[in-house]
C-alpha positions in Angstrom: -60.8 58.5 -50.3 -63.7 59.2 -52.6 -63.5 55.7 -54.0 -63.6 54.2 -50.6 -66.8 56.0 -49.9 -68.3 54.8 -53.2 -67.2 51.3 -52.3 -69.0 51.5 -49.0 -72.1 52.8 -50.6 -72.1 50.0 -53.2 -71.5 47.3 -50.6 -74.4 48.7 -48.5 -76.7 48.7 -51.6 -75.7 45.1 -52.5 -76.2 43.9 -48.9 -79.6 45.6 -48.8 -80.6 43.9 -52.1 -79.5 40.5 -50.9 -81.4 40.9 -47.6 -84.5 42.1 -49.3 -84.4 39.2 -51.9 -84.0 36.6 -49.2 -86.7 37.9 -46.8 -89.7 37.7 -49.1 -92.4 35.1 -48.7 -91.9 34.0 -45.1 -93.8 31.2 -43.3 -96.5 32.2 -40.8 -98.4 30.5 -38.0 -101.5 31.3 -36.0 -101.2 32.6 -32.5 -104.7 31.5 -31.3 -105.8 28.9 -33.8 -108.1 31.2 -35.7 -106.6 33.9 -37.9 -108.5 36.7 -39.7 -107.5 38.6 -42.8 -108.5 41.8 -44.5 -107.3 42.6 -48.1 -107.4 46.3 -49.0 -106.3 48.1 -52.1 -103.8 50.9 -51.8 -106.3 53.5 -53.0 -109.4 52.5 -51.0 -110.0 51.6 -47.3 -112.7 49.1 -48.2 -112.1 45.4 -48.8 -110.4 44.8 -52.2 -111.4 42.4 -54.9 -108.0 40.7 -54.8 -107.9 36.9 -54.3 -105.5 35.7 -51.6 -104.6 32.1 -50.9 -103.1 30.3 -47.9 -100.7 27.5 -48.8 -98.9 24.8 -46.8 -95.5 25.9 -45.5 -93.6 23.7 -48.0 -95.8 24.5 -51.0 -94.4 25.8 -54.3 -96.7 28.6 -55.3 -96.1 28.1 -59.0 -97.7 24.6 -59.0 -99.6 24.2 -55.7 -103.2 24.8 -55.0 -104.2 26.9 -52.0 -105.5 25.2 -48.8 -107.9 28.2 -48.5 -108.6 31.2 -50.6 -110.6 34.3 -50.0 -111.5 37.7 -51.6 -111.5 40.8 -49.4 -112.2 39.3 -45.9 -111.3 35.8 -44.7 -110.9 33.7 -41.6 -108.8 30.6 -41.4 -108.1 28.0 -38.7 -104.8 26.4 -39.7 -103.5 23.1 -38.5 -99.8 24.2 -38.9 -97.5 26.7 -40.5 -98.6 28.4 -43.8 -97.7 31.0 -46.3 -99.6 33.5 -48.3 -100.1 34.1 -52.0 -101.9 36.7 -54.2 -103.6 35.6 -57.5 -102.4 38.0 -60.2 -101.7 37.6 -63.8 -102.8 34.0 -63.9 -100.4 32.9 -61.2 -99.8 33.0 -57.4 -97.1 35.4 -56.1 -95.8 35.5 -52.5 -95.6 38.6 -50.3 -92.8 41.1 -50.9 -92.6 42.7 -47.5 -94.4 42.8 -44.1 -94.8 45.3 -41.3 -95.5 44.4 -37.7 -98.1 46.4 -35.7 -98.7 46.0 -32.0 -99.7 42.5 -30.9 -100.0 39.9 -33.5 -101.1 42.0 -36.4 -99.1 42.3 -39.6 -99.5 44.2 -42.8 -98.3 42.2 -45.8 -97.7 43.8 -49.2 -97.9 42.0 -52.6 -96.8 43.3 -56.0 -99.0 42.8 -59.1 -96.8 42.7 -62.2 -97.7 44.8 -65.2 -100.6 46.7 -63.7 -101.1 50.4 -63.0 -102.0 49.9 -59.3 -99.3 47.4 -58.5 -99.6 47.2 -54.7 -102.0 45.0 -52.8 -102.2 45.0 -49.0 -103.3 42.3 -46.6 -103.8 42.8 -42.9 -103.3 39.6 -40.9 -104.7 39.3 -37.4 -103.5 36.7 -34.8 -100.5 35.6 -36.9 -96.8 35.6 -36.3 -93.7 34.5 -38.2 -93.1 30.8 -37.6 -90.2 29.8 -35.5 -89.0 27.3 -38.1 -88.6 29.1 -41.4 -87.4 26.0 -43.3 -90.8 25.1 -44.6 -89.5 23.7 -47.8 -86.7 23.8 -50.3 -84.3 26.7 -49.9 -84.3 29.0 -52.9 -80.8 30.2 -53.6 -80.0 33.8 -54.5 -80.0 34.3 -58.2 -76.5 34.1 -59.8 -77.1 37.5 -61.3 -76.8 39.1 -57.8 -73.4 37.5 -57.2 -72.2 38.4 -60.7 -73.4 42.0 -60.4 -71.7 42.4 -57.0 -68.4 41.1 -58.2 -68.6 43.2 -61.4 -69.3 46.4 -59.4 -66.4 45.6 -57.1 -64.1 45.0 -60.1 -65.2 48.3 -61.7 -64.6 50.2 -58.5 -61.1 48.6 -58.1 -60.2 49.3 -61.7 -61.2 53.0 -61.3 -59.1 53.3 -58.2 -56.0 51.9 -60.0 -56.3 54.3 -62.8 -56.5 57.4 -60.5 -53.4 56.3 -58.6 -51.2 55.7 -61.7 
């Protein structure tokens, strides 16, 4: 019975990891044709010095140039769907998570690798997730997630067999 509870816990953790990995970096669209943004640091309510970029919906952030970039406060009138990036460590990274406030206001979080203050926040006003989330090539889940899941299930099954024998 204890093994069954452990199995449920591990399956829940694995499903959470898969859902989190596949939900990052979504495609956005403007609700009224003019979207406004405010970048803040986690430790200060004032506009941050972080540089954010807006990319085409099908752009690969590792090689593409932004359509529009801003530091702190920005306003953008998009012609279509777009996605966000944060300039950190000499490269663009996509958002890790987002939170919806009332109306069409979202809080997006970005992670800066290797720095002490690793969280950067961006408020987006008059934006919403695009209805079509297939803005480009689909990025498959890393093979390590599938191998790790199957290995954990194997270890749990093997432990259960030893306790029964």
